[in-house]
C-alpha positions as a Python dict, from the first residue, in 0.01 Angstrom:
ca = {
    (1, 'M'): (0, 0, 0),
    (2, 'G'): (349, 153, 90),
    (3, 'F'): (359, -96, 365),
    (4, 'W'): (344, -399, 110),
    (5, 'K'): (568, -245, -133),
    (6, 'N'): (873, -254, 144),
    (7, 'L'): (814, -570, 311),
    (8, 'F'): (1099, -746, 136),
    (9, 'S'): (1335, -462, 106),
    (10, 'G'): (1542, -511, 429),
    (11, 'S'): (1911, -634, 394),
    (12, 'E'): (1891, -867, 658),
    (13, 'A'): (1946, -1223, 569),
    (14, 'P'): (1655, -1465, 705),
    (15, 'S'): (1733, -1724, 945),
    (16, 'S'): (1736, -2057, 887),
    (17, 'P'): (1432, -2230, 761),
    (18, 'N'): (1413, -2446, 1097),
    (19, 'S'): (1500, -2183, 1306),
    (20, 'G'): (1138, -2138, 1411),
    (21, 'S'): (1171, -1756, 1485),
    (22, 'M'): (869, -1546, 1462),
    (23, 'E'): (926, -1241, 1218),
    (24, 'V'): (698, -925, 1266),
    (25, 'F'): (726, -713, 981),
    (26, 'S'): (490, -411, 1066),
    (27, 'S'): (126, -307, 1189),
    (28, 'Y'): (-138, -310, 946),
    (29, 'D'): (-496, -148, 963),
    (30, 'G'): (-648, -402, 730),
    (31, 'T'): (-741, -131, 489),
    (32, 'G'): (-429, -165, 261),
    (33, 'D'): (-372, 244, 291),
    (34, 'R'): (-153, 254, 600),
    (35, 'P'): (-2, 90, 880),
    (36, 'E'): (-150, 159, 1212),
    (37, 'A'): (-176, -36, 1517),
    (38, 'D'): (-482, -238, 1485),
    (39, 'F'): (-305, -558, 1450),
    (40, 'R'): (41, -695, 1304),
    (41, 'I'): (119, -967, 1052),
    (42, 'C'): (381, -1210, 1152),
    (43, 'F'): (565, -1490, 1011),
    (44, 'S'): (687, -1811, 1171),
    (45, 'T'): (892, -2134, 1068),
    (46, 'D'): (818, -2295, 1379),
    (47, 'R'): (656, -2622, 1298),
    (48, 'D'): (446, -2670, 1607),
    (49, 'L'): (142, -2567, 1528),
    (50, 'D'): (-219, -2659, 1642),
    (51, 'L'): (-323, -2875, 1355),
    (52, 'Y'): (-695, -2825, 1428),
    (53, 'E'): (-641, -2422, 1393),
    (54, 'L'): (-492, -2547, 1034),
    (55, 'E'): (-787, -2766, 941),
    (56, 'E'): (-962, -2473, 1026),
    (57, 'L'): (-804, -2232, 810),
    (58, 'C'): (-821, -2503, 511),
    (59, 'D'): (-1169, -2544, 574),
    (60, 'A'): (-1212, -2142, 509),
    (61, 'V'): (-1102, -2190, 182),
    (62, 'G'): (-1283, -2514, 102),
    (63, 'W'): (-1021, -2754, 103),
    (64, 'S'): (-1120, -3094, 148),
    (65, 'R'): (-1012, -3258, 458),
    (66, 'R'): (-684, -3469, 496),
    (67, 'P'): (-625, -3692, 786),
    (68, 'L'): (-473, -3495, 1088),
    (69, 'R'): (-188, -3777, 1145),
    (70, 'K'): (-100, -3707, 738),
    (71, 'V'): (-96, -3347, 779),
    (72, 'K'): (137, -3398, 1097),
    (73, 'K'): (366, -3626, 888),
    (74, 'A'): (379, -3378, 604),
    (75, 'I'): (468, -3097, 819),
    (76, 'Q'): (731, -3312, 996),
    (77, 'Y'): (923, -3407, 660),
    (78, 'S'): (879, -3090, 491),
    (79, 'F'): (1204, -2906, 436),
    (80, 'L'): (1032, -2555, 552),
    (81, 'V'): (710, -2442, 670),
    (82, 'V'): (570, -2105, 686),
    (83, 'T'): (305, -1979, 894),
    (84, 'M'): (132, -1632, 870),
    (85, 'W'): (-30, -1475, 1185),
    (86, 'E'): (-293, -1173, 1275),
    (87, 'V'): (-167, -1079, 1612),
    (88, 'R'): (-374, -832, 1848),
    (89, 'G'): (-236, -761, 2152),
    (90, 'K'): (-173, -1154, 2303),
    (91, 'R'): (-411, -1299, 2073),
    (92, 'R'): (-258, -1457, 1767),
    (93, 'R'): (-452, -1620, 1448),
    (94, 'L'): (-312, -1836, 1181),
    (95, 'I'): (-416, -1650, 855),
    (96, 'G'): (-143, -1806, 577),
    (97, 'F'): (45, -2144, 574),
    (98, 'S'): (260, -2281, 284),
    (99, 'R'): (537, -2548, 304),
    (100, 'A'): (800, -2674, 86),
    (101, 'T'): (981, -3028, 62),
    (102, 'S'): (1314, -3028, -97),
    (103, 'D'): (1614, -3226, -160),
    (104, 'H'): (1820, -2988, 53),
    (105, 'A'): (2067, -2912, -255),
    (106, 'F'): (1897, -2775, -570),
    (107, 'N'): (1502, -2827, -557),
    (108, 'A'): (1220, -2763, -377),
    (109, 'T'): (859, -2783, -436),
    (110, 'I'): (597, -2558, -265),
    (111, 'W'): (286, -2698, -144),
    (112, 'D'): (-39, -2601, 50),
    (113, 'V'): (-41, -2218, 8),
    (114, 'V'): (-327, -2112, 188),
    (115, 'V'): (-463, -1794, 312),
    (116, 'H'): (-765, -1705, 485),
    (117, 'P'): (-1043, -1553, 274),
    (118, 'S'): (-1075, -1264, 504),
    (119, 'F'): (-746, -1184, 415),
    (120, 'Q'): (-712, -1224, 40),
    (121, 'G'): (-684, -916, -192),
    (122, 'K'): (-496, -739, 45),
    (123, 'G'): (-134, -865, -92),
    (124, 'L'): (-67, -1076, 154),
    (125, 'G'): (-78, -1421, -69),
    (126, 'K'): (227, -1248, -224),
    (127, 'A'): (390, -1169, 105),
    (128, 'L'): (343, -1511, 211),
    (129, 'M'): (516, -1649, -114),
    (130, 'N'): (790, -1393, -126),
    (131, 'Y'): (875, -1485, 235),
    (132, 'T'): (880, -1861, 151),
    (133, 'I'): (1097, -1782, -152),
    (134, 'K'): (1330, -1593, 64),
    (135, 'K'): (1370, -1852, 320),
    (136, 'L'): (1426, -2114, 39),
    (137, 'R'): (1699, -1873, -143),
    (138, 'Y'): (1882, -1821, 173),
    (139, 'E'): (1931, -2192, 183),
    (140, 'D'): (2081, -2176, -176),
    (141, 'I'): (1798, -2368, -360),
    (142, 'S'): (1784, -2272, -703),
    (143, 'N'): (1505, -2399, -869),
    (144, 'I'): (1154, -2394, -688),
    (145, 'T'): (844, -2553, -827),
    (146, 'L'): (507, -2548, -735),
    (147, 'F'): (159, -2723, -832),
    (148, 'A'): (-124, -2465, -897),
    (149, 'D'): (-514, -2504, -920),
    (150, 'P'): (-616, -2341, -1275),
    (151, 'H'): (-804, -2062, -1104),
    (152, 'V'): (-490, -1944, -918),
    (153, 'V'): (-234, -1999, -1204),
    (154, 'D'): (-216, -1637, -1297),
    (155, 'F'): (-172, -1527, -934),
    (156, 'Y'): (178, -1724, -961),
    (157, 'R'): (262, -1596, -1281),
    (158, 'M'): (248, -1227, -1132),
    (159, 'L'): (499, -1347, -875),
    (160, 'G'): (736, -1459, -1121),
    (161, 'F'): (657, -1852, -1196),
    (162, 'M'): (586, -2008, -1539),
    (163, 'P'): (505, -2299, -1709),
    (164, 'D'): (807, -2530, -1785),
    (165, 'P'): (982, -2351, -2097),
    (166, 'E'): (1095, -2647, -2215),
    (167, 'G'): (770, -2832, -2215),
    (168, 'I'): (574, -3047, -1978),
    (169, 'K'): (853, -3299, -1766),
    (170, 'G'): (626, -3349, -1501),
    (171, 'M'): (395, -3672, -1490),
    (172, 'F'): (172, -3827, -1217),
    (173, 'W'): (88, -4149, -1107),
    (174, 'Y'): (-227, -4198, -934),
    (175, 'P'): (-357, -4519, -750),
    (176, 'N'): (-658, -4742, -957),
    (177, 'H'): (-551, -4569, -1299),
    (178, 'N'): (-587, -4912, -1479),
}
């Protein structure tokens, strides 16, 4: 897994979250053993993505469907959108997604982290999260939060996230709660 170990060790600063550039890190053979030329894993901050392709990705992990007009609006108003792609020749396939909202100064919350099941367990979820955090830190965001389903809490703990050390400060309001 040497490829993943050095994924974020470069000294270059990432581009601005709104730059929309596609960053290619390396080729990957899909086995976790060594890089080869079978395909490349690329990250992008371009918000102009096919919503139907994103819906297929979310369907693949069993998420319930959300209205595409609302998904489009959520992406439009997010501070950062990160997509992860499998690139084979001229073909590319959306295999990961995350986004963050922010006050543009101190705080950001990461939402909608998803990796296609065929690519889970290979370090790509970690790579997606590290890339997202790197972009937020480049914008001098110092407080990064997220909400996690119980079955992925340990994954986020491995990445350095922890429950609120001062106790639960978050509260939720839902319609029709009365």
